[in-house]
Structures are given as C-alpha cells and as structure tokens.
C-alpha positions in Angstrom: 0.0 0.0 0.0 2.8 2.4 1.0 4.6 1.6 -2.3 1.5 2.3 -4.3 1.0 5.6 -2.5 4.6 6.7 -3.2 4.3 5.7 -6.8 1.1 7.8 -7.2 2.7 10.8 -5.5 5.7 10.5 -7.8 3.5 10.4 -10.9 1.5 13.4 -9.7 4.7 15.3 -9.1 6.1 14.5 -12.6 2.7 15.5 -14.2 2.8 18.7 -12.2 6.3 19.5 -13.6 5.1 19.1 -17.2 4.6 22.5 -19.0 1.1 23.3 -20.0 0.1 22.8 -23.6 -0.1 26.6 -24.1 3.4 27.1 -22.7 4.7 24.3 -24.8 3.1 25.8 -28.0 4.7 29.2 -27.2 8.1 27.5 -26.8 7.7 25.5 -30.0 7.0 28.6 -32.0 10.0 30.5 -30.5 12.1 27.4 -31.4 10.9 27.2 -35.0 10.5 31.0 -35.5 13.0 32.7 -33.1 12.2 36.1 -34.4 8.6 35.8 -33.2 7.3 38.6 -31.1 4.3 38.7 -28.7 2.1 39.8 -31.6 3.0 36.7 -33.6 2.3 34.4 -30.7 -1.1 36.2 -30.2 -1.8 35.7 -33.8 -1.0 32.0 -33.8 -3.3 31.3 -30.8 -6.0 33.7 -32.3 -6.0 31.7 -35.6 -6.3 28.5 -33.7 -9.4 29.8 -32.0 -11.0 32.1 -34.6 -9.8 30.5 -37.8 -9.0 32.7 -40.8 -10.9 35.4 -39.1 -13.6 36.2 -41.6 -16.1 34.6 -44.0 -15.4 34.5 -47.7 -18.7 35.2 -49.5 -16.9 35.8 -52.8 -14.6 32.9 -53.8 -13.6 34.7 -57.0 -12.1 37.6 -55.0 -10.2 35.1 -52.9 -8.9 33.5 -56.1 -7.7 36.7 -57.6 -6.0 37.7 -54.3 -4.3 34.3 -54.1 -3.1 34.6 -57.7 -1.7 38.1 -57.1 0.1 36.9 -54.0 1.5 33.9 -55.8 2.9 36.1 -58.5 4.5 38.4 -56.0 5.9 35.5 -54.1 7.3 33.9 -57.3 9.0 37.2 -58.3 10.6 37.5 -54.9 11.9 34.0 -55.0 13.2 34.3 -58.6 15.0 37.5 -57.6 16.6 35.7 -54.6 15.2 38.2 -52.2 14.7 35.2 -49.8 14.7 31.5 -49.8 11.8 29.0 -50.0 10.7 28.2 -46.5 11.6 24.8 -45.2 8.4 24.4 -43.2 5.6 23.8 -45.6 2.9 23.6 -43.0 2.6 24.6 -39.4 -0.2 24.0 -36.8 -1.2 27.1 -34.9 -1.8 27.6 -31.2 -1.9 24.8 -28.7 -4.7 22.8 -30.2 -3.8 22.9 -33.9 -7.4 23.4 -35.0 -6.0 25.2 -38.1 -2.8 24.8 -40.1 -0.8 27.4 -41.9 -0.1 26.1 -45.5 2.8 27.9 -47.1 2.1 29.1 -50.7 5.4 27.6 -51.8 3.5 24.3 -52.0 1.6 25.7 -54.9 4.7 27.1 -56.6 6.5 23.8 -56.3 3.5 21.8 -57.8 2.7 19.9 -54.6 -0.8 21.3 -54.3 -2.8 22.9 -57.1 -3.9 26.5 -56.7 -7.6 25.5 -56.9 -7.2 22.8 -54.2 -5.6 25.2 -51.8 -8.2 27.9 -52.6 -11.0 25.5 -52.0 -9.7 24.2 -48.8 -9.1 27.8 -47.6 -12.6 29.0 -48.5 -14.3 26.0 -46.9 -12.2 26.4 -43.8 -13.1 30.1 -43.5 -16.8 29.5 -44.1 -17.3 26.2 -42.3 -14.5 26.0 -39.8 -14.9 25.5 -36.1 -14.3 28.6 -34.0 -15.0 29.8 -30.5 -16.9 33.0 -29.6 -14.9 36.2 -29.5 -15.6 36.4 -25.8 -14.3 32.9 -25.3 -11.2 33.8 -27.2 -10.5 36.9 -25.1 -10.8 34.8 -21.9 -8.3 32.3 -23.4 -6.0 35.2 -24.4 -5.9 36.6 -20.8 -4.7 33.1 -19.6 -2.0 33.0 -22.4 -1.1 36.6 -21.5 -0.4 35.5 -17.9 1.9 32.7 -19.1 3.8 35.2 -21.3 4.2 37.7 -18.5 5.4 35.0 -16.2 7.7 32.8 -18.4 8.5 34.7 -21.6 9.4 38.3 -20.5 12.7 38.0 -22.4 10.9 38.2 -25.8 12.1 41.5 -27.3 9.6 44.3 -26.5 7.4 41.9 -24.6 6.1 44.4 -21.9 5.2 47.1 -24.4 3.6 44.6 -26.8 1.6 43.1 -24.1 0.2 46.5 -23.0 -0.5 47.5 -26.6 -2.4 44.2 -27.2 -4.3 44.5 -24.0 -5.6 47.9 -25.3 -6.5 46.6 -28.7 -8.2 43.5 -27.4 -10.2 45.5 -24.8 -11.4 47.7 -27.7 -12.6 44.7 -29.6 -9.8 44.6 -32.2 -9.0 40.9 -32.2 -7.4 40.3 -35.7 -3.7 41.2 -35.8 -1.0 41.2 -38.5 2.4 39.6 -38.0 5.0 41.8 -36.4 7.5 43.7 -38.6 10.3 41.5 -37.0 8.4 38.4 -38.2 7.7 39.8 -41.6 11.3 40.8 -42.2 12.7 37.4 -41.0 10.2 34.9 -42.6 8.3 36.8 -45.3 5.1 34.8 -44.6 2.9 33.8 -47.5 0.3 31.2 -46.4 -3.3 30.3 -46.1 -5.1 28.9 -43.0 -6.8 25.6 -43.5 -8.9 23.6 -41.0 -7.1 20.7 -39.5 -9.5 18.0 -40.8 -9.5 19.4 -44.3 -5.7 19.8 -44.3 -5.0 16.3 -43.1 -7.5 14.6 -45.4 -6.8 16.5 -48.6 -3.5 18.5 -48.5 -1.1 16.8 -46.2 -1.0 13.6 -48.2 -0.1 15.6 -51.4 2.6 17.6 -49.6 4.2 14.7 -47.8 4.2 12.5 -50.9 6.3 15.0 -52.8 8.8 15.0 -49.9 9.4 11.3 -50.1 
C-alpha cells in the first residue's frame, strides 16, 4: 500500500512539472521562429481559436487575391530576395485546429492553386471557432503565461500592454510583427485541420518522399 502511494505521488509530481500545452506551444513557436514577437504568438493562438478570421462570400475575389500573392511570391523567390521556407505547413496555437499552409507548396507543384483555394474557403466559411468572448478569456490566460515565463521576448512588456488595449477595444485580428515579416516573409493560407489532413497533407508529404 505504501509503495503504491509513493508511486502515485511521484506520478502526480512529474505531471505537475510538465509544461502546459499553451506554454509548450509558445516554446515551440519560439524554437521554430526565433524572431517571433508577442504579436506573432497572439496571432497563432488567435488563428487556432477564430480560424481565418472572416467569412469569404466571394470565392472569386479570394482566387484573384491568391493569384496576385503567388505572382509576387514567385518574383521575390526568382530575384533571390529570400529562400523558399523549409516548413511547408505549421499547426497554430496549442490545439492545432487550423494549419498554416505555405504558398510555396503551390509554386512547387505539390498542391494545385484550386485545391488550396477550395480548402481555404471551406475552412473560413465552415471551420470550427470559439466565440470572441471565449477567445478573449483564453488570451488573458495566455497573456499571464507570457508575462510569467516569456518576458525575455524583445519588446514583450510594451507589446503586451498594446495588445491588451486593442483586445479590450474589440480589435482581435492582428497582422504579423515587422520583425516576423522581415525574417520569414510569410505567405500562407489557413486551413482547418480536418481538411488539411484529409486533402492537402498527403499531397505535400508524398512530394517530400
């Protein structure tokens, strides 16, 4: 009986030492994207909870915008302004409800333009999200983790104060930080996890093999 009790206490201690999924997600992003700022961490968790952030009633507009961005991306790559990203897809937040799919998968012929567009539009219009209020409540918890354990992120205190003001005013959708933009030149579309895993991931992974 004593042995079982000690074993249980040891297990509970080890579990208590494990970082929370939210803290692990923050650490993962900082490892994969070291130039991330608080704003980029906010954006990742926000996308995980709110999805692409808006409905797309006009797929044709989305198609034209995608083609314009693809053309610009191709020009930048051809002129060697920056390299093709190694990470072709990246789950956002701590739950991974949505996945960022890099547009390079279209330029490299892994996924067709139409397949990515269709997946993106369906994800925006049919994806699972939480209410804005529920997201704000979650953000306050994440904000507490950042204040406690990630204060060494450059500009953390100022960014947290600024984001707190914006979120309190109801402005929930953010761009990437200038530091993130300069380091990684993000070009991607957000796709719901179930659509990504069923339709896009097999195509991308098959081309890697």
